[in-house]
C-alpha positions in Angstrom: 8.7 80.3 163.5 8.4 78.0 166.5 10.7 75.4 164.9 13.3 78.1 164.2 13.3 79.3 167.8 13.6 75.7 169.2 16.5 75.0 166.9 18.4 78.1 168.1 17.8 77.2 171.7 19.1 73.7 171.1 22.2 75.0 169.4 22.9 77.4 172.3 22.6 74.5 174.8 25.2 72.4 172.9 27.7 75.3 172.8 27.2 75.9 176.6 27.9 72.2 177.3 31.2 72.3 175.3 32.3 75.5 177.0 31.6 74.0 180.5 33.6 70.9 179.6 36.5 73.0 178.4 36.5 75.2 181.5 36.3 72.2 183.8 39.3 70.5 182.0 41.4 73.7 182.2 40.6 74.0 185.9 41.7 70.4 186.6 45.0 70.9 184.6 45.8 74.0 186.6 45.0 72.4 189.9 47.2 69.4 189.1 50.1 71.7 188.2 49.8 73.7 191.4 49.7 70.5 193.4 52.8 69.1 191.8 54.9 72.4 191.8 56.1 72.1 195.5 57.8 68.8 194.8 60.4 70.6 192.7 62.0 72.0 195.9 61.8 68.7 197.8 64.6 66.2 198.0 64.0 63.6 195.3 61.5 65.8 193.4 61.9 66.4 189.7 64.5 69.0 188.7 66.0 69.2 192.2 67.7 72.6 192.8 70.6 72.8 195.2 71.6 76.3 196.5 75.3 76.9 197.3 76.1 76.3 201.0 78.5 78.9 202.6 81.9 77.6 203.7 82.4 77.4 207.5 85.4 79.2 209.0 88.4 77.1 208.1 90.2 77.2 211.4 87.1 75.7 213.1 86.5 73.1 210.5 90.1 71.9 210.4 90.5 71.6 214.2 87.2 69.6 214.3 88.8 66.8 212.4 91.3 66.1 215.2 89.6 67.3 218.5 86.1 68.5 219.4 86.1 72.3 219.0 85.1 74.1 222.2 85.1 77.9 221.6 86.4 80.0 224.5 84.0 82.7 225.8 86.1 85.5 224.2 86.9 83.8 220.9 84.9 84.8 217.7 82.4 82.1 216.7 81.5 81.4 213.1 77.9 82.4 212.3 77.7 79.9 209.5 76.3 76.3 210.0 78.7 73.4 209.4 78.5 71.6 206.1 77.8 67.9 206.2 77.5 66.1 203.0 78.3 62.8 201.3 81.9 61.7 201.9 82.4 64.1 204.8 83.9 62.9 208.0 82.9 64.5 211.3 81.2 67.3 209.5 84.4 68.4 207.8 84.1 68.8 204.0 86.7 67.3 201.7 89.0 69.4 199.6 87.0 68.7 196.4 83.8 69.8 198.1 85.4 73.0 199.5 86.8 74.0 196.2 83.3 74.2 194.8 82.1 76.6 197.5 81.9 80.3 197.2 84.8 82.1 198.9 84.0 85.3 200.8 86.5 88.0 199.9 86.5 90.8 202.6 88.2 94.1 201.7 89.9 95.9 204.7 91.5 99.3 204.6 90.9 103.0 204.1 89.4 105.0 201.2 91.7 103.3 198.7 90.3 100.0 200.1 86.8 101.3 199.4 87.7 102.0 195.7 89.5 98.6 195.5 86.3 96.9 196.6 84.3 98.7 193.9 86.8 97.7 191.2 87.2 94.1 192.5 83.4 93.6 192.7 83.2 94.4 189.0 86.3 92.5 187.9 85.1 89.3 189.7 81.3 89.5 189.3 81.5 87.0 186.4 83.3 84.4 188.6 80.8 82.7 190.8 83.5 81.3 193.1 84.0 84.7 194.8 81.7 86.9 196.9 83.2 90.4 197.5 82.4 92.1 200.8 83.4 95.7 201.9 84.5 96.3 205.5 86.9 99.2 204.7 86.5 102.6 206.3 87.6 106.0 205.0 90.1 108.2 206.9 91.4 105.3 209.0 94.8 103.7 209.5 97.0 102.0 212.1 98.3 105.3 213.7 95.2 107.0 215.2 93.9 104.2 217.4 92.0 106.8 219.5 89.9 107.5 216.4 89.6 104.0 214.9 91.4 100.9 216.1 91.9 98.4 213.2 93.3 95.7 215.4 90.1 95.7 217.5 87.9 96.1 214.4 89.4 93.0 212.6 88.3 90.9 215.6 84.8 92.2 215.2 84.9 91.5 211.5 86.0 88.0 212.1 83.2 87.4 214.6 80.5 88.9 212.2 81.7 87.8 208.8 82.7 84.5 207.2 86.2 85.6 206.1 87.9 83.2 203.7 90.1 85.8 201.9 91.2 89.2 203.2 92.5 91.8 200.9 94.1 94.8 202.7 94.9 98.2 201.3 95.7 100.9 203.8 98.3 103.6 204.6 97.4 107.0 203.1 96.2 108.4 206.4 99.1 107.2 208.5 101.5 110.1 207.9 101.0 111.3 211.5 102.5 111.3 214.9 102.1 107.9 216.6 101.5 107.3 220.3 102.7 103.9 221.4 101.3 101.7 224.2 103.4 103.5 226.8 102.0 106.9 225.8 105.2 108.1 224.0 104.8 110.2 220.9 106.9 109.5 217.8 107.3 111.4 214.6 106.8 109.7 211.2 109.8 107.6 210.3 111.4 107.9 213.7 112.6 104.5 215.1 109.9 104.4 217.8 107.2 105.2 215.2 108.4 102.4 212.9 108.7 99.8 215.7 105.2 100.5 217.0 103.7 100.6 213.5 105.2 97.3 212.5 103.9 95.7 215.7 100.4 96.9 214.8 100.7 95.5 211.3 101.9 92.2 212.6 99.1 91.9 215.2 96.5 92.7 212.4 98.0 90.0 210.2 98.2 87.4 212.9 94.5 87.9 213.8 93.6 86.9 210.3 96.0 84.1 209.8 95.1 82.5 213.2 91.6 82.0 211.8 92.9 80.3 208.6 92.2 83.4 206.4 94.1 83.8 203.1 95.7 87.3 203.4 96.7 89.5 200.5 98.4 92.7 201.3 98.1 95.2 198.4 100.8 97.9 198.0 100.1 101.6 197.6 100.2 103.0 194.0 102.3 105.8 192.5 101.2 109.3 193.7 101.4 112.6 192.0 103.2 114.4 194.8 106.8 113.3 195.0 106.9 113.8 198.8 103.6 112.1 199.4 104.8 109.3 197.1 108.0 109.1 199.0 106.0 108.4 202.2 103.9 105.8 200.4 107.1 104.1 199.2 108.3 104.0 202.8 105.0 102.4 203.8 105.3 99.9 201.0 108.7 98.8 202.3 107.2 98.2 205.7 104.2 96.3 204.3 106.4 94.1 202.1 108.8 93.4 204.9 106.1 92.4 207.4 104.2 90.4 204.8 107.4 88.4 204.1 107.9 87.9 207.9 104.3 86.9 208.4 104.1 84.5 205.4 101.6 86.4 203.4 101.9 87.7 199.8 102.5 91.4 199.1 101.0 92.6 195.8 102.8 95.7 194.4 100.8 98.1 192.3 103.2 101.0 191.7 104.2 100.2 188.1 100.8 99.0 187.1 99.4 102.5 187.5 102.5 104.4 186.4 103.7 105.3 182.9 106.5 103.5 181.0 109.2 105.4 183.0 107.5 104.6 186.4 106.1 108.1 186.9 102.6 109.2 187.9 100.1 109.5 185.0 96.5 110.7 185.2 95.5 109.0 181.9 96.3 105.5 180.8 94.9 102.3 179.4 91.8 100.8 181.1 91.1 97.1 181.4 89.9 97.1 177.8 93.1 98.9 176.5 91.3 102.2 175.9 93.0 105.5 177.0 90.9 106.8 180.0 91.2 109.1 182.9 92.4 106.8 185.7 93.2 109.2 188.6 91.1 111.6 190.6 91.9 115.3 190.9 93.7 114.9 194.3 96.5 112.8 192.7 95.8 110.0 195.3 92.5 108.3 194.5 91.1 106.9 191.3 88.2 107.1 188.9 86.1 103.9 188.6 88.1 103.0 185.5 91.3 103.4 187.5 90.0 101.3 190.4 89.2 98.6 187.9 92.8 98.6 186.6 94.0 98.5 190.2 91.6 95.7 191.0 92.6 93.7 188.0 96.1 93.3 189.5 94.6 91.8 192.6 92.0 89.7 190.8 94.8 88.0 188.8 96.4 86.8 192.0 93.0 85.6 193.5 92.0 83.7 190.4 95.4 82.2 189.9 95.6 80.9 193.5 92.0 79.6 193.3 92.8 77.8 190.1 95.8 76.3 191.8 93.5 74.8 194.5 94.7 76.9 197.4 92.1 76.9 200.2 91.7 78.9 203.4 94.2 77.6 205.9 96.8 76.8 203.3 100.1 78.7 202.9 100.1 81.2 200.0 103.1 81.7 197.8 104.7 84.8 199.3 107.0 86.0 196.6 105.0 87.9 193.9 107.6 90.5 192.6 110.4 92.5 193.9 109.8 95.8 195.8 112.7 97.4 194.0 110.9 96.9 190.7 107.7 98.3 192.2 109.0 101.7 193.4 111.5 103.4 191.1 114.2 105.1 193.2 114.3 108.1 190.9 110.8 109.1 191.9 111.7 109.6 195.5 112.7 113.2 196.3 112.5 113.3 200.0 115.0 112.4 202.8 114.1 110.6 206.0 112.8 112.8 208.7 114.1 110.7 211.7 114.2 112.8 214.9 115.9 112.1 218.3 113.7 110.3 220.7 114.8 112.2 223.9 111.9 112.4 226.4 112.7 116.1 226.9 112.1 116.8 223.3 108.5 117.9 222.6 107.7 117.3 218.9 105.8 120.0 217.0 102.1 119.3 216.1 102.8 119.0 212.4 103.6 115.4 211.4 103.2 115.0 207.7 106.7 115.0 206.0 105.2 116.7 203.0 104.2 119.8 204.9 106.9 122.3 205.7 104.9 125.0 207.5 101.3 125.4 208.5 99.4 128.0 206.5 98.3 131.2 208.3 94.6 130.8 207.5 93.6 127.2 208.2 90.0 126.1 208.6 89.2 124.3 211.8 90.0 120.6 211.3 87.9 117.8 212.7 89.7 115.1 214.6 90.3 111.9 212.6 90.1 113.5 209.1 92.8 112.6 206.6 93.9 116.3 206.4 94.1 116.7 210.2 97.8 116.5 211.0 97.5 117.8 214.5 97.7 115.7 217.7 96.3 116.6 221.1 98.7 117.1 224.0 98.8 114.2 226.4 
């Protein structure tokens, strides 16, 4: 019995020694792996991983190649660090290097701009060359500067964001009386209204182009209301004209969201060719499927120009399609509402050309809302 017990103890001792050796070997392997792991992120380590470096603002980068850039106290300054890499001269990346960078696409506009951002984000999420950023704001436009001044806001956006490409879609809230810089009030479509509105559009575009931003102005789509659609057609003519004058492309969307005869349709083919509900109940906005169809029109232009090697600071091909093809004339059932601009004439508060009279029972409207057609007395 003594021999049996001694044999059992000897066998247990041997098993403990093998277990101890195994545990010690495993500990050494894990320690070596943990010690070697940080070298993967170091330059020259195995499996070096390089993260994409954001592109500096083109206007600053291009001017640095000729003269040292000294920003003025009031000018927006890029928040992104300069890119310096092999083959660069003076910290300015070459075209081949810039083409590999992610371009920041900033969406500017009103509620339709919000929806365009949602659609464009989904349409381009598979293309790593684009990053989609939303800086649109609902119930805004170029008319009510007392509520929201887009010409001041775009300067703020340029100071806060790296803007390589700007996509603009705006206008549905601008069917209102406009007060110009001299304090004169102008009805929609009046000569004074149109002149002041065009100047604000030009100033907005110049702010972007002066920073080397690639600007795409997106036209308004077909609308269910003929009178509302007539005003949107009027805005599209202004946008197309000013885009041509400022050297930026105008992308019409009217026929892309209309039926075969150019009229409004609530249902239509989505991006996969399936028949879906594309428009919202108000006859102005879209469902998500509709916003993707709208965004696909813009995405085609962005991808085509990127594939062509067009960079921020370059001139974009302006002519995309004719405005006459975009807006069928038979859909317009409203006449211009131009009024005399005599100083003694006090325009009525109603300003939307689609509204004939004000209903008797009207809820109190908040200033700045899209359905607030009133204007305070000056």
